[in-house]
C-alpha positions as a Markdown table, in Angstrom:
| # | Residue | x | y | z |
|---|---|---|---|---|
| 1 | Met | 82.1 | 19.6 | 12.3 |
| 2 | Thr | 79.1 | 17.5 | 12.1 |
| 3 | Ile | 78.8 | 14.3 | 11.0 |
| 4 | Arg | 75.4 | 13.4 | 9.0 |
| 5 | Phe | 74.2 | 9.6 | 7.6 |
| 6 | Thr | 71.2 | 8.2 | 7.0 |
| 7 | Arg | 69.8 | 4.3 | 7.1 |
| 8 | Val | 66.7 | 2.9 | 5.7 |
| 9 | Thr | 65.2 | -0.6 | 7.1 |
| 10 | Ala | 62.6 | -2.2 | 5.4 |
| 11 | Leu | 60.5 | -3.7 | 8.7 |
| 12 | Pro | 57.2 | -6.0 | 7.7 |
| 13 | Val | 55.1 | -4.9 | 10.0 |
| 14 | Pro | 53.0 | -1.7 | 9.5 |
| 15 | Val | 54.6 | 1.9 | 11.6 |
| 16 | Glu | 52.7 | 1.4 | 14.9 |
| 17 | Arg | 54.4 | -1.5 | 15.7 |
| 18 | Ala | 57.5 | -0.4 | 14.4 |
| 19 | Phe | 57.4 | 2.7 | 16.2 |
| 20 | Asp | 57.1 | 1.5 | 19.2 |
| 21 | Ala | 59.6 | -1.1 | 18.5 |
| 22 | Ser | 62.2 | 1.5 | 18.0 |
| 23 | Arg | 61.4 | 3.0 | 21.3 |
| 24 | Asp | 61.7 | -0.2 | 23.1 |
| 25 | Ile | 64.5 | -0.5 | 25.7 |
| 26 | Asp | 65.1 | -3.8 | 25.9 |
| 27 | Leu | 65.1 | -4.8 | 22.4 |
| 28 | His | 67.3 | -1.8 | 22.5 |
| 29 | Val | 69.5 | -3.8 | 24.6 |
| 30 | Ala | 69.6 | -7.4 | 23.1 |
| 31 | Ser | 70.5 | -5.0 | 20.2 |
| 32 | Met | 74.1 | -3.7 | 21.7 |
| 33 | Thr | 75.7 | -6.7 | 23.4 |
| 34 | Lys | 78.5 | -7.2 | 22.1 |
| 35 | Ser | 78.9 | -2.9 | 23.9 |
| 36 | Lys | 77.3 | -4.4 | 26.8 |
| 37 | Glu | 75.6 | -1.5 | 27.0 |
| 38 | Arg | 72.7 | -1.2 | 29.4 |
| 39 | Ala | 70.4 | 1.2 | 30.5 |
| 40 | Ile | 70.9 | 2.5 | 34.5 |
| 41 | Ala | 68.7 | 5.7 | 35.0 |
| 42 | Gly | 65.4 | 7.1 | 34.1 |
| 43 | Thr | 63.3 | 4.6 | 31.4 |
| 44 | Thr | 65.2 | 1.8 | 32.3 |
| 45 | Ser | 62.9 | -0.8 | 31.0 |
| 46 | Gly | 59.7 | -1.1 | 28.1 |
| 47 | Leu | 59.1 | 1.6 | 25.9 |
| 48 | Ile | 60.6 | 5.3 | 26.7 |
| 49 | Gly | 58.1 | 8.1 | 26.0 |
| 50 | Pro | 58.1 | 11.9 | 25.2 |
| 51 | Gly | 60.0 | 13.7 | 27.5 |
| 52 | Glu | 61.0 | 11.4 | 29.4 |
| 53 | Thr | 65.2 | 10.6 | 29.9 |
| 54 | Val | 67.5 | 7.1 | 29.3 |
| 55 | Thr | 71.3 | 6.7 | 30.6 |
| 56 | Trp | 72.9 | 4.7 | 28.5 |
| 57 | Gln | 76.1 | 2.5 | 29.7 |
| 58 | Ala | 78.2 | 0.8 | 27.8 |
| 59 | Trp | 81.3 | -0.3 | 26.2 |
| 60 | His | 82.8 | 0.8 | 22.7 |
| 61 | Leu | 86.0 | 1.3 | 21.5 |
| 62 | Gly | 87.4 | 0.1 | 24.3 |
| 63 | Val | 86.6 | 2.8 | 26.8 |
| 64 | Arg | 82.9 | 2.4 | 28.9 |
| 65 | Phe | 80.9 | 5.1 | 28.2 |
| 66 | Arg | 77.7 | 7.1 | 30.0 |
| 67 | Met | 75.4 | 8.4 | 27.8 |
| 68 | Thr | 72.2 | 10.4 | 29.1 |
| 69 | Ser | 69.8 | 11.5 | 26.0 |
| 70 | Arg | 66.2 | 12.7 | 26.4 |
| 71 | Ile | 63.0 | 12.2 | 23.9 |
| 72 | Val | 63.1 | 16.0 | 22.6 |
| 73 | Glu | 60.3 | 15.4 | 19.6 |
| 74 | Phe | 57.7 | 12.7 | 19.3 |
| 75 | Glu | 54.9 | 12.2 | 16.8 |
| 76 | Arg | 52.9 | 9.1 | 17.4 |
| 77 | Pro | 53.2 | 6.7 | 14.5 |
| 78 | Val | 55.3 | 8.6 | 11.6 |
| 79 | Arg | 58.8 | 10.4 | 14.1 |
| 80 | Phe | 60.3 | 10.8 | 17.4 |
| 81 | Val | 63.7 | 12.4 | 17.7 |
| 82 | Asp | 66.2 | 11.7 | 20.9 |
| 83 | Ser | 69.2 | 13.9 | 21.5 |
| 84 | Gln | 72.0 | 13.8 | 24.0 |
| 85 | Leu | 71.9 | 15.7 | 27.5 |
| 86 | Arg | 74.8 | 14.7 | 28.6 |
| 87 | Gly | 77.9 | 11.7 | 27.4 |
| 88 | Pro | 81.2 | 11.7 | 25.1 |
| 89 | Phe | 79.8 | 13.5 | 21.8 |
| 90 | Arg | 79.9 | 17.3 | 21.6 |
| 91 | Arg | 76.0 | 17.6 | 20.2 |
| 92 | Leu | 74.0 | 13.2 | 18.9 |
| 93 | Arg | 70.4 | 13.8 | 17.5 |
| 94 | His | 68.6 | 10.6 | 16.6 |
| 95 | Glu | 65.5 | 11.5 | 14.3 |
| 96 | His | 63.6 | 8.1 | 13.7 |
| 97 | Arg | 61.2 | 8.0 | 10.6 |
| 98 | Phe | 58.4 | 5.3 | 9.8 |
| 99 | Val | 56.7 | 5.6 | 6.2 |
| 100 | Pro | 54.5 | 3.1 | 5.0 |
| 101 | Thr | 55.3 | 0.8 | 2.4 |
| 102 | Pro | 52.6 | -1.7 | 0.4 |
| 103 | Ala | 55.1 | -5.1 | 2.4 |
| 104 | Gly | 55.0 | -2.9 | 6.0 |
| 105 | Cys | 57.4 | 0.2 | 6.5 |
| 106 | Asp | 60.5 | 1.6 | 5.8 |
| 107 | Met | 62.5 | 3.5 | 9.2 |
| 108 | Phe | 64.8 | 6.0 | 8.4 |
| 109 | Asp | 67.4 | 6.6 | 11.0 |
| 110 | Asp | 68.6 | 10.5 | 10.9 |
| 111 | Ile | 71.9 | 10.4 | 12.8 |
| 112 | Glu | 73.5 | 14.0 | 13.4 |
| 113 | Phe | 76.5 | 14.2 | 15.9 |
| 114 | Glu | 79.8 | 15.9 | 16.8 |
| 115 | Ala | 82.9 | 14.7 | 18.4 |
| 116 | Pro | 84.3 | 16.8 | 22.0 |
| 117 | Phe | 88.3 | 17.7 | 21.7 |
| 118 | Gly | 87.8 | 20.2 | 18.6 |
| 119 | Leu | 90.8 | 19.9 | 15.9 |
| 120 | Leu | 91.4 | 16.1 | 17.6 |
| 121 | Gly | 87.9 | 15.2 | 17.6 |
| 122 | Arg | 87.3 | 16.2 | 13.8 |
| 123 | Val | 89.8 | 14.1 | 13.1 |
| 124 | Val | 88.5 | 10.9 | 14.8 |
| 125 | Glu | 85.0 | 11.9 | 13.5 |
| 126 | Arg | 86.1 | 11.0 | 10.4 |
| 127 | Leu | 88.4 | 8.2 | 11.0 |
| 128 | Val | 86.4 | 6.2 | 13.4 |
| 129 | Leu | 83.4 | 7.6 | 14.4 |
| 130 | Gly | 81.5 | 7.9 | 11.9 |
| 131 | Arg | 82.0 | 4.7 | 10.4 |
| 132 | Tyr | 81.5 | 3.2 | 14.0 |
| 133 | Met | 77.7 | 5.0 | 14.2 |
| 134 | Glu | 76.7 | 3.3 | 10.7 |
| 135 | Lys | 78.0 | -0.4 | 12.0 |
| 136 | Leu | 75.8 | 0.6 | 15.4 |
| 137 | Ile | 73.0 | 1.6 | 13.7 |
| 138 | Asp | 73.3 | -1.8 | 11.0 |
| 139 | Gln | 73.5 | -3.5 | 13.8 |
| 140 | Arg | 70.3 | -1.9 | 16.2 |
| 141 | Asn | 68.2 | -2.4 | 12.9 |
| 142 | Arg | 69.3 | -5.8 | 12.4 |
| 143 | Thr | 67.6 | -6.9 | 15.3 |
| 144 | Leu | 65.0 | -5.1 | 15.5 |
| 145 | Arg | 64.1 | -6.7 | 12.2 |
| 146 | Asp | 64.8 | -10.1 | 13.2 |
| 147 | Ala | 62.6 | -9.1 | 16.3 |
| 148 | Leu | 59.7 | -7.8 | 14.1 |
| 149 | Ser | 59.9 | -11.0 | 11.4 |
């Protein structure tokens, strides 16, 4: 079963600036200090762009993970999509959208993922992973908003 959720974050900057900050590897790493996340291969610093990959290593739920994702869609400055190539999920897709507002822009994070391991994975998705992923995105977005304020 697929877990889907959307987060909307108001940012006090134009869409172009929010778009670039959202794909900044260094800012992402700064937002994930609790999980000791770092970029270890592919684009490991600066702005990730169309077709590029990044491999992340981090500790989540007491387990060390590696995940490689690729920017599979890129429409600067309104949206981009990253998708897991290899990693802990059966499937993970993260669409980032940016909509102008009078105060700056709204950033939309549309997340879809499926856990591996069949029925056991679906139970873990519902009981643990859905809320955990929402909290990770909220943490990332708070850091992003603070950096842009």
